[in-house]
C-alpha positions as protocol buffer text, in pm:
chain_id: "A"
residue {
  index: 1
  type: MET
  ca { x: 20759 y: 17395 z: 6301 }
}
residue {
  index: 2
  type: LYS
  ca { x: 20502 y: 17564 z: 6523 }
}
residue {
  index: 3
  type: SER
  ca { x: 20542 y: 17528 z: 6899 }
}
residue {
  index: 4
  type: TYR
  ca { x: 20255 y: 17375 z: 7098 }
}
residue {
  index: 5
  type: ILE
  ca { x: 20170 y: 17716 z: 7244 }
}
residue {
  index: 6
  type: LYS
  ca { x: 20156 y: 17885 z: 6904 }
}
residue {
  index: 7
  type: SER
  ca { x: 19958 y: 17599 z: 6750 }
}
residue {
  index: 8
  type: ALA
  ca { x: 19713 y: 17578 z: 7041 }
}
residue {
  index: 9
  type: LYS
  ca { x: 19649 y: 17952 z: 7048 }
}
residue {
  index: 10
  type: PHE
  ca { x: 19592 y: 17955 z: 6673 }
}
residue {
  index: 11
  type: GLU
  ca { x: 19335 y: 17674 z: 6687 }
}
residue {
  index: 12
  type: HIS
  ca { x: 19155 y: 17790 z: 7000 }
}
residue {
  index: 13
  type: GLU
  ca { x: 19132 y: 18153 z: 6891 }
}
residue {
  index: 14
  type: PHE
  ca { x: 18988 y: 18051 z: 6556 }
}
residue {
  index: 15
  type: TRP
  ca { x: 18751 y: 17776 z: 6668 }
}
residue {
  index: 16
  type: LEU
  ca { x: 18615 y: 17932 z: 6986 }
}
residue {
  index: 17
  type: GLN
  ca { x: 18515 y: 18241 z: 6790 }
}
residue {
  index: 18
  type: ILE
  ca { x: 18358 y: 18028 z: 6516 }
}
residue {
  index: 19
  type: LEU
  ca { x: 18149 y: 17837 z: 6769 }
}
residue {
  index: 20
  type: GLY
  ca { x: 18050 y: 18164 z: 6934 }
}
residue {
  index: 21
  type: ASP
  ca { x: 17930 y: 18275 z: 6590 }
}
residue {
  index: 22
  type: HIS
  ca { x: 17731 y: 17953 z: 6557 }
}
residue {
  index: 23
  type: ALA
  ca { x: 17557 y: 18025 z: 6887 }
}
residue {
  index: 24
  type: ARG
  ca { x: 17468 y: 18371 z: 6756 }
}
residue {
  index: 25
  type: PHE
  ca { x: 17332 y: 18233 z: 6428 }
}
residue {
  index: 26
  type: ILE
  ca { x: 17114 y: 17983 z: 6614 }
}
residue {
  index: 27
  type: LEU
  ca { x: 16999 y: 18248 z: 6862 }
}
residue {
  index: 28
  type: ASP
  ca { x: 16910 y: 18499 z: 6591 }
}
residue {
  index: 29
  type: SER
  ca { x: 16722 y: 18243 z: 6380 }
}
residue {
  index: 30
  type: LEU
  ca { x: 16503 y: 18080 z: 6646 }
}
residue {
  index: 31
  type: SER
  ca { x: 16137 y: 18172 z: 6676 }
}
residue {
  index: 32
  type: ILE
  ca { x: 16052 y: 18364 z: 6993 }
}
residue {
  index: 33
  type: SER
  ca { x: 15836 y: 18066 z: 7089 }
}
residue {
  index: 34
  type: GLU
  ca { x: 16147 y: 17844 z: 7125 }
}
residue {
  index: 35
  type: ALA
  ca { x: 16223 y: 17969 z: 7475 }
}
residue {
  index: 36
  type: ASN
  ca { x: 16431 y: 17670 z: 7589 }
}
residue {
  index: 37
  type: PHE
  ca { x: 16651 y: 17666 z: 7280 }
}
residue {
  index: 38
  type: ILE
  ca { x: 16692 y: 18043 z: 7302 }
}
residue {
  index: 39
  type: LYS
  ca { x: 16811 y: 18009 z: 7661 }
}
residue {
  index: 40
  type: GLU
  ca { x: 17064 y: 17741 z: 7561 }
}
residue {
  index: 41
  type: ALA
  ca { x: 17192 y: 17939 z: 7263 }
}
residue {
  index: 42
  type: GLU
  ca { x: 17235 y: 18247 z: 7482 }
}
residue {
  index: 43
  type: TYR
  ca { x: 17432 y: 18037 z: 7729 }
}
residue {
  index: 44
  type: PHE
  ca { x: 17667 y: 17907 z: 7458 }
}
residue {
  index: 45
  type: LYS
  ca { x: 17714 y: 18254 z: 7313 }
}
residue {
  index: 46
  type: ASN
  ca { x: 17840 y: 18377 z: 7650 }
}
residue {
  index: 47
  type: SER
  ca { x: 18034 y: 18060 z: 7728 }
}
residue {
  index: 48
  type: PHE
  ca { x: 18234 y: 18058 z: 7405 }
}
residue {
  index: 49
  type: ASP
  ca { x: 18296 y: 18432 z: 7431 }
}
residue {
  index: 50
  type: LEU
  ca { x: 18450 y: 18376 z: 7775 }
}
residue {
  index: 51
  type: LEU
  ca { x: 18659 y: 18083 z: 7650 }
}
residue {
  index: 52
  type: LEU
  ca { x: 18779 y: 18295 z: 7357 }
}
residue {
  index: 53
  type: GLU
  ca { x: 18874 y: 18579 z: 7589 }
}
residue {
  index: 54
  type: THR
  ca { x: 19070 y: 18330 z: 7799 }
}
residue {
  index: 55
  type: ALA
  ca { x: 19245 y: 18183 z: 7494 }
}
residue {
  index: 56
  type: ARG
  ca { x: 19362 y: 18526 z: 7384 }
}
residue {
  index: 57
  type: SER
  ca { x: 19517 y: 18594 z: 7725 }
}
residue {
  index: 58
  type: LEU
  ca { x: 19707 y: 18267 z: 7775 }
}
residue {
  index: 59
  type: THR
  ca { x: 20077 y: 18224 z: 7703 }
}
residue {
  index: 60
  type: ASP
  ca { x: 20179 y: 17905 z: 7887 }
}
residue {
  index: 61
  type: GLU
  ca { x: 20136 y: 17540 z: 7799 }
}
residue {
  index: 62
  type: ALA
  ca { x: 19968 y: 17423 z: 8120 }
}
residue {
  index: 63
  type: SER
  ca { x: 19694 y: 17685 z: 8095 }
}
residue {
  index: 64
  type: LEU
  ca { x: 19632 y: 17605 z: 7729 }
}
residue {
  index: 65
  type: ILE
  ca { x: 19596 y: 17234 z: 7809 }
}
residue {
  index: 66
  type: LYS
  ca { x: 19341 y: 17321 z: 8078 }
}
residue {
  index: 67
  type: LEU
  ca { x: 19159 y: 17544 z: 7829 }
}
residue {
  index: 68
  type: ALA
  ca { x: 19144 y: 17255 z: 7580 }
}
residue {
  index: 69
  type: ASN
  ca { x: 18978 y: 17037 z: 7841 }
}
residue {
  index: 70
  type: ASP
  ca { x: 18733 y: 17311 z: 7941 }
}
residue {
  index: 71
  type: ALA
  ca { x: 18651 y: 17379 z: 7576 }
}
residue {
  index: 72
  type: ASP
  ca { x: 18601 y: 17009 z: 7503 }
}
residue {
  index: 73
  type: SER
  ca { x: 18320 y: 16989 z: 7756 }
}
residue {
  index: 74
  type: GLU
  ca { x: 18139 y: 17290 z: 7612 }
}
residue {
  index: 75
  type: VAL
  ca { x: 18191 y: 17170 z: 7255 }
}
residue {
  index: 76
  type: SER
  ca { x: 18022 y: 16839 z: 7339 }
}
residue {
  index: 77
  type: ARG
  ca { x: 17726 y: 17022 z: 7489 }
}
residue {
  index: 78
  type: LEU
  ca { x: 17692 y: 17255 z: 7189 }
}
residue {
  index: 79
  type: LYS
  ca { x: 17708 y: 16954 z: 6957 }
}
residue {
  index: 80
  type: HIS
  ca { x: 17416 y: 16797 z: 7145 }
}
residue {
  index: 81
  type: LEU
  ca { x: 17215 y: 17119 z: 7106 }
}
residue {
  index: 82
  type: LYS
  ca { x: 17281 y: 17136 z: 6732 }
}
residue {
  index: 83
  type: LEU
  ca { x: 17189 y: 16771 z: 6677 }
}
residue {
  index: 84
  type: THR
  ca { x: 16874 y: 16807 z: 6888 }
}
residue {
  index: 85
  type: ILE
  ca { x: 16763 y: 17104 z: 6678 }
}
residue {
  index: 86
  type: ILE
  ca { x: 16835 y: 16912 z: 6356 }
}
residue {
  index: 87
  type: GLU
  ca { x: 16642 y: 16611 z: 6485 }
}
residue {
  index: 88
  type: LYS
  ca { x: 16338 y: 16827 z: 6563 }
}
residue {
  index: 89
  type: HIS
  ca { x: 16381 y: 17022 z: 6238 }
}
residue {
  index: 90
  type: LEU
  ca { x: 16355 y: 16703 z: 6031 }
}
residue {
  index: 91
  type: VAL
  ca { x: 16010 y: 16629 z: 6174 }
}
residue {
  index: 92
  type: SER
  ca { x: 15891 y: 16993 z: 6183 }
}
residue {
  index: 93
  type: LYS
  ca { x: 15900 y: 17024 z: 6561 }
}
residue {
  index: 94
  type: VAL
  ca { x: 16113 y: 17337 z: 6588 }
}
residue {
  index: 95
  type: LYS
  ca { x: 16072 y: 17688 z: 6446 }
}
residue {
  index: 96
  type: ILE
  ca { x: 16407 y: 17807 z: 6315 }
}
residue {
  index: 97
  type: GLN
  ca { x: 16514 y: 17991 z: 6001 }
}
residue {
  index: 98
  type: LEU
  ca { x: 16835 y: 17793 z: 5947 }
}
residue {
  index: 99
  type: SER
  ca { x: 16807 y: 17489 z: 5720 }
}
residue {
  index: 100
  type: PRO
  ca { x: 16895 y: 17136 z: 5839 }
}
residue {
  index: 101
  type: THR
  ca { x: 17190 y: 17130 z: 5598 }
}
residue {
  index: 102
  type: PHE
  ca { x: 17325 y: 17462 z: 5725 }
}
residue {
  index: 103
  type: LEU
  ca { x: 17302 y: 17329 z: 6081 }
}
residue {
  index: 104
  type: SER
  ca { x: 17463 y: 17000 z: 5977 }
}
residue {
  index: 105
  type: HIS
  ca { x: 17758 y: 17186 z: 5825 }
}
residue {
  index: 106
  type: MET
  ca { x: 17801 y: 17362 z: 6159 }
}
residue {
  index: 107
  type: VAL
  ca { x: 17824 y: 17018 z: 6321 }
}
residue {
  index: 108
  type: ASN
  ca { x: 18090 y: 16919 z: 6065 }
}
residue {
  index: 109
  type: GLU
  ca { x: 18296 y: 17220 z: 6167 }
}
residue {
  index: 110
  type: LEU
  ca { x: 18252 y: 17149 z: 6538 }
}
residue {
  index: 111
  type: GLU
  ca { x: 18368 y: 16791 z: 6484 }
}
residue {
  index: 112
  type: GLU
  ca { x: 18689 y: 16921 z: 6323 }
}
residue {
  index: 113
  type: TYR
  ca { x: 18760 y: 17116 z: 6643 }
}
residue {
  index: 114
  type: GLU
  ca { x: 18681 y: 16801 z: 6843 }
}
residue {
  index: 115
  type: ARG
  ca { x: 18942 y: 16615 z: 6637 }
}
residue {
  index: 116
  type: LEU
  ca { x: 19202 y: 16881 z: 6715 }
}
residue {
  index: 117
  type: LEU
  ca { x: 19113 y: 16887 z: 7085 }
}
residue {
  index: 118
  type: VAL
  ca { x: 19214 y: 16521 z: 7117 }
}
residue {
  index: 119
  type: TYR
  ca { x: 19574 y: 16637 z: 7067 }
}
residue {
  index: 120
  type: LEU
  ca { x: 19554 y: 16977 z: 7234 }
}
residue {
  index: 121
  type: LYS
  ca { x: 19421 y: 16824 z: 7558 }
}
residue {
  index: 122
  type: LYS
  ca { x: 19737 y: 16612 z: 7577 }
}
residue {
  index: 123
  type: GLY
  ca { x: 19975 y: 16900 z: 7510 }
}
residue {
  index: 124
  type: GLU
  ca { x: 20045 y: 16772 z: 7160 }
}
residue {
  index: 125
  type: GLN
  ca { x: 20043 y: 16960 z: 6831 }
}
residue {
  index: 126
  type: PRO
  ca { x: 19778 y: 16824 z: 6593 }
}
residue {
  index: 127
  type: PRO
  ca { x: 19939 y: 16652 z: 6293 }
}
residue {
  index: 128
  type: VAL
  ca { x: 19931 y: 16816 z: 5951 }
}
residue {
  index: 129
  type: LEU
  ca { x: 19673 y: 16624 z: 5749 }
}
residue {
  index: 130
  type: HIS
  ca { x: 19653 y: 16559 z: 5376 }
}
residue {
  index: 131
  type: GLU
  ca { x: 19507 y: 16847 z: 5179 }
}
residue {
  index: 132
  type: LEU
  ca { x: 19213 y: 16633 z: 5066 }
}
residue {
  index: 133
  type: HIS
  ca { x: 19093 y: 16616 z: 5427 }
}
residue {
  index: 134
  type: HIS
  ca { x: 19056 y: 16994 z: 5421 }
}
residue {
  index: 135
  type: HIS
  ca { x: 18906 y: 16998 z: 5072 }
}
residue {
  index: 136
  type: LEU
  ca { x: 18630 y: 16756 z: 5177 }
}
residue {
  index: 137
  type: LEU
  ca { x: 18542 y: 16960 z: 5486 }
}
residue {
  index: 138
  type: TRP
  ca { x: 18572 y: 17314 z: 5357 }
}
residue {
  index: 139
  type: LEU
  ca { x: 18455 y: 17283 z: 4996 }
}
residue {
  index: 140
  type: GLN
  ca { x: 18123 y: 17141 z: 5115 }
}
residue {
  index: 141
  type: ASP
  ca { x: 18108 y: 17429 z: 5360 }
}
residue {
  index: 142
  type: ALA
  ca { x: 18197 y: 17680 z: 5087 }
}
residue {
  index: 143
  type: PHE
  ca { x: 17919 y: 17583 z: 4848 }
}
residue {
  index: 144
  type: GLY
  ca { x: 17684 y: 17603 z: 5146 }
}
residue {
  index: 145
  type: HIS
  ca { x: 17812 y: 17954 z: 5211 }
}
residue {
  index: 146
  type: ALA
  ca { x: 17762 y: 18062 z: 4852 }
}
residue {
  index: 147
  type: GLY
  ca { x: 17417 y: 17905 z: 4848 }
}
residue {
  index: 148
  type: ALA
  ca { x: 17318 y: 18094 z: 5163 }
}
residue {
  index: 149
  type: ILE
  ca { x: 17418 y: 18423 z: 5001 }
}
residue {
  index: 150
  type: GLN
  ca { x: 17217 y: 18339 z: 4690 }
}
residue {
  index: 151
  type: SER
  ca { x: 16903 y: 18251 z: 4886 }
}
residue {
  index: 152
  type: GLU
  ca { x: 16917 y: 18541 z: 5133 }
}
residue {
  index: 153
  type: MET
  ca { x: 16969 y: 18820 z: 4883 }
}
residue {
  index: 154
  type: ASP
  ca { x: 16666 y: 19015 z: 4766 }
}
residue {
  index: 155
  type: ALA
  ca { x: 16533 y: 18932 z: 4419 }
}
residue {
  index: 156
  type: THR
  ca { x: 16648 y: 19275 z: 4301 }
}
residue {
  index: 157
  type: GLU
  ca { x: 17012 y: 19186 z: 4374 }
}
residue {
  index: 158
  type: HIS
  ca { x: 17045 y: 18994 z: 4049 }
}
residue {
  index: 159
  type: LYS
  ca { x: 17421 y: 19043 z: 4006 }
}
residue {
  index: 160
  type: ILE
  ca { x: 17507 y: 18913 z: 4354 }
}
residue {
  index: 161
  type: LYS
  ca { x: 17267 y: 18620 z: 4322 }
}
residue {
  index: 162
  type: LYS
  ca { x: 17420 y: 18530 z: 3985 }
}
residue {
  index: 163
  type: GLU
  ca { x: 17776 y: 18548 z: 4118 }
}
residue {
  index: 164
  type: SER
  ca { x: 17694 y: 18342 z: 4426 }
}
residue {
  index: 165
  type: LYS
  ca { x: 17528 y: 18076 z: 4210 }
}
residue {
  index: 166
  type: GLU
  ca { x: 17846 y: 18051 z: 4003 }
}
residue {
  index: 167
  type: PHE
  ca { x: 18050 y: 18001 z: 4321 }
}
residue {
  index: 168
  type: VAL
  ca { x: 17808 y: 17728 z: 4433 }
}
residue {
  index: 169
  type: GLN
  ca { x: 17860 y: 17542 z: 4106 }
}
residue {
  index: 170
  type: GLN
  ca { x: 18238 y: 17582 z: 4112 }
}
residue {
  index: 171
  type: PHE
  ca { x: 18277 y: 17467 z: 4472 }
}
residue {
  index: 172
  type: GLN
  ca { x: 18046 y: 17170 z: 4412 }
}
residue {
  index: 173
  type: GLN
  ca { x: 18261 y: 17065 z: 4115 }
}
residue {
  index: 174
  type: PHE
  ca { x: 18576 y: 17092 z: 4326 }
}
residue {
  index: 175
  type: TYR
  ca { x: 18411 y: 16893 z: 4604 }
}
residue {
  index: 176
  type: LEU
  ca { x: 18317 y: 16608 z: 4370 }
}
residue {
  index: 177
  type: LYS
  ca { x: 18672 y: 16608 z: 4236 }
}
residue {
  index: 178
  type: ALA
  ca { x: 18805 y: 16588 z: 4593 }
}
residue {
  index: 179
  type: VAL
  ca { x: 18583 y: 16285 z: 4661 }
}
residue {
  index: 180
  type: GLU
  ca { x: 18729 y: 16104 z: 4359 }
}
residue {
  index: 181
  type: PHE
  ca { x: 19086 y: 16211 z: 4435 }
}
residue {
  index: 182
  type: THR
  ca { x: 19052 y: 16076 z: 4789 }
}
residue {
  index: 183
  type: GLY
  ca { x: 18986 y: 15735 z: 4636 }
}
residue {
  index: 184
  type: TYR
  ca { x: 19312 y: 15761 z: 4441 }
}
residue {
  index: 185
  type: LEU
  ca { x: 19508 y: 15777 z: 4768 }
}
residue {
  index: 186
  type: ARG
  ca { x: 19447 y: 15403 z: 4798 }
}
residue {
  index: 187
  type: THR
  ca { x: 19733 y: 15367 z: 4551 }
}
residue {
  index: 188
  type: ASN
  ca { x: 19961 y: 15498 z: 4830 }
}
residue {
  index: 189
  type: LEU
  ca { x: 20048 y: 15805 z: 4625 }
}
residue {
  index: 190
  type: ASP
  ca { x: 20038 y: 16113 z: 4849 }
}
residue {
  index: 191
  type: THR
  ca { x: 20031 y: 16357 z: 4561 }
}
residue {
  index: 192
  type: PHE
  ca { x: 20005 y: 16368 z: 4182 }
}
residue {
  index: 193
  type: PRO
  ca { x: 19997 y: 16643 z: 3917 }
}
residue {
  index: 194
  type: ALA
  ca { x: 19617 y: 16670 z: 3894 }
}
residue {
  index: 195
  type: LEU
  ca { x: 19594 y: 16717 z: 4271 }
}
residue {
  index: 196
  type: ARG
  ca { x: 19860 y: 16987 z: 4271 }
}
residue {
  index: 197
  type: LYS
  ca { x: 19670 y: 17162 z: 3992 }
}
residue {
  index: 198
  type: MET
  ca { x: 19345 y: 17135 z: 4189 }
}
residue {
  index: 199
  type: ASN
  ca { x: 19512 y: 17281 z: 4499 }
}
residue {
  index: 200
  type: GLU
  ca { x: 19615 y: 17586 z: 4301 }
}
residue {
  index: 201
  type: GLU
  ca { x: 19275 y: 17624 z: 4134 }
}
residue {
  index: 202
  type: VAL
  ca { x: 19095 y: 17598 z: 4468 }
}
residue {
  index: 203
  type: LYS
  ca { x: 19329 y: 17858 z: 4618 }
}
residue {
  index: 204
  type: LEU
  ca { x: 19256 y: 18105 z: 4337 }
}
residue {
  index: 205
  type: GLU
  ca { x: 18880 y: 18044 z: 4347 }
}
residue {
  index: 206
  type: MET
  ca { x: 18872 y: 18080 z: 4725 }
}
residue {
  index: 207
  type: GLU
  ca { x: 19064 y: 18406 z: 4707 }
}
residue {
  index: 208
  type: MET
  ca { x: 18807 y: 18538 z: 4458 }
}
residue {
  index: 209
  type: PHE
  ca { x: 18530 y: 18427 z: 4694 }
}
residue {
  index: 210
  type: GLN
  ca { x: 18698 y: 18617 z: 4977 }
}
residue {
  index: 211
  type: VAL
  ca { x: 18695 y: 18932 z: 4763 }
}
residue {
  index: 212
  type: PHE
  ca { x: 18325 y: 18868 z: 4695 }
}
residue {
  index: 213
  type: LEU
  ca { x: 18258 y: 18825 z: 5068 }
}
residue {
  index: 214
  type: ASN
  ca { x: 18440 y: 19149 z: 5146 }
}
residue {
  index: 215
  type: GLU
  ca { x: 18229 y: 19333 z: 4889 }
}
residue {
  index: 216
  type: ILE
  ca { x: 17910 y: 19198 z: 5045 }
}
residue {
  index: 217
  type: PHE
  ca { x: 18037 y: 19287 z: 5393 }
}
residue {
  index: 218
  type: GLU
  ca { x: 18100 y: 19648 z: 5287 }
}
residue {
  index: 219
  type: LEU
  ca { x: 17760 y: 19672 z: 5116 }
}
residue {
  index: 220
  type: GLU
  ca { x: 17589 y: 19536 z: 5427 }
}
residue {
  index: 221
  type: ILE
  ca { x: 17772 y: 19778 z: 5655 }
}
residue {
  index: 222
  type: SER
  ca { x: 17664 y: 20073 z: 5438 }
}
residue {
  index: 223
  type: ASN
  ca { x: 17309 y: 19938 z: 5390 }
}
residue {
  index: 224
  type: GLU
  ca { x: 17358 y: 19942 z: 5013 }
}
residue {
  index: 225
  type: VAL
  ca { x: 17239 y: 19587 z: 4951 }
}
residue {
  index: 226
  type: LEU
  ca { x: 16892 y: 19439 z: 5005 }
}
residue {
  index: 227
  type: GLY
  ca { x: 16831 y: 19103 z: 5166 }
}
residue {
  index: 228
  type: THR
  ca { x: 16841 y: 18913 z: 5493 }
}
residue {
  index: 229
  type: PHE
  ca { x: 17209 y: 18815 z: 5488 }
}
residue {
  index: 230
  type: PRO
  ca { x: 17367 y: 18935 z: 5816 }
}
residue {
  index: 231
  type: VAL
  ca { x: 17695 y: 19126 z: 5836 }
}
residue {
  index: 232
  type: LEU
  ca { x: 17836 y: 18872 z: 6082 }
}
residue {
  index: 233
  type: MET
  ca { x: 17771 y: 18588 z: 5837 }
}
residue {
  index: 234
  type: ALA
  ca { x: 17996 y: 18747 z: 5574 }
}
residue {
  index: 235
  type: ASP
  ca { x: 18265 y: 18814 z: 5834 }
}
residue {
  index: 236
  type: HIS
  ca { x: 18236 y: 18458 z: 5968 }
}
residue {
  index: 237
  type: MET
  ca { x: 18262 y: 18304 z: 5622 }
}
residue {
  index: 238
  type: PHE
  ca { x: 18569 y: 18510 z: 5535 }
}
residue {
  index: 239
  type: ARG
  ca { x: 18748 y: 18385 z: 5848 }
}
residue {
  index: 240
  type: GLU
  ca { x: 18661 y: 18024 z: 5764 }
}
residue {
  index: 241
  type: GLU
  ca { x: 18786 y: 18055 z: 5406 }
}
residue {
  index: 242
  type: CYS
  ca { x: 19107 y: 18206 z: 5541 }
}
residue {
  index: 243
  type: TYR
  ca { x: 19150 y: 17911 z: 5780 }
}
residue {
  index: 244
  type: TYR
  ca { x: 19094 y: 17670 z: 5489 }
}
residue {
  index: 245
  type: LEU
  ca { x: 19364 y: 17842 z: 5285 }
}
residue {
  index: 246
  type: VAL
  ca { x: 19605 y: 17832 z: 5581 }
}
residue {
  index: 247
  type: LYS
  ca { x: 19546 y: 17459 z: 5630 }
}
residue {
  index: 248
  type: LEU
  ca { x: 19576 y: 17393 z: 5257 }
}
residue {
  index: 249
  type: ALA
  ca { x: 19909 y: 17577 z: 5249 }
}
residue {
  index: 250
  type: GLU
  ca { x: 20038 y: 17377 z: 5548 }
}
residue {
  index: 251
  type: SER
  ca { x: 19935 y: 17047 z: 5388 }
}
residue {
  index: 252
  type: ALA
  ca { x: 20072 y: 17129 z: 5044 }
}
residue {
  index: 253
  type: ASN
  ca { x: 20382 y: 17305 z: 5184 }
}
residue {
  index: 254
  type: THR
  ca { x: 20309 y: 17629 z: 5001 }
}
residue {
  index: 255
  type: GLU
  ca { x: 20306 y: 17995 z: 5106 }
}
residue {
  index: 256
  type: ILE
  ca { x: 20075 y: 18078 z: 5400 }
}
residue {
  index: 257
  type: PRO
  ca { x: 19806 y: 18331 z: 5294 }
}
residue {
  index: 258
  type: ASN
  ca { x: 19816 y: 18688 z: 5419 }
}
residue {
  index: 259
  type: CYS
  ca { x: 19498 y: 18681 z: 5626 }
}
residue {
  index: 260
  type: ASN
  ca { x: 19410 y: 18612 z: 5989 }
}
residue {
  index: 261
  type: PRO
  ca { x: 19140 y: 18348 z: 6053 }
}
residue {
  index: 262
  type: ALA
  ca { x: 19127 y: 18449 z: 6420 }
}
residue {
  index: 263
  type: LYS
  ca { x: 19070 y: 18822 z: 6368 }
}
residue {
  index: 264
  type: ALA
  ca { x: 18806 y: 18968 z: 6597 }
}
residue {
  index: 265
  type: ARG
  ca { x: 18450 y: 18929 z: 6471 }
}
residue {
  index: 266
  type: ASN
  ca { x: 18268 y: 19226 z: 6322 }
}
residue {
  index: 267
  type: GLU
  ca { x: 17892 y: 19223 z: 6374 }
}
residue {
  index: 268
  type: GLY
  ca { x: 17832 y: 19552 z: 6198 }
}
């Protein structure tokens, strides 16, 4: 079993970097006319970078509990910013290149960190949840990721657009299956053969998607692909898929994947 210190560092180092990425995505996608939102996004970019730097340096329980409380305050403020932008987006009162659904998925992720912070603030390890909890969160996120790749690639990148569309369809099918399987838990069965099969299929598909993301990352770095998909987005998505696989392995009591969801971001 993980110690509190190991568990807390793992969660903070992953999530604080993810939320710092979110601030960057918002900042980079806002129109220059959105001066107030730009100022807020810049603030959160710096704030979460500082919190991440702190998380990486801490090794004692008391300091990690304090960090959890400090992070909780900033997470709440970032959530308010995201929801405000979505609210204005829905009535065409903000100029931003991110879609409402993309922004909403970022809120979903933030709320998962909020759930974990409830425990981390008290010096407790978050409980291991059922794998379907992670399927419902991360499969929806994954088909959003694949859809973003498809839409942001140039029309000449037919092969990449075709592959990303196939990932969208596969992740959507898995997501719908997860919704139905969640209903089956009302029988008080924690697992059943079809769920175990789905866990394995999702793992394999997600590993293929990670290979796909790495290919796109390398093409972006070398300027060999056309489109508006940023290098950081591919790096960010890879880290999230890795985290999903780690959580799935913990829930299903299977081998932990050989990847690091908290590896330092690469912005190209």
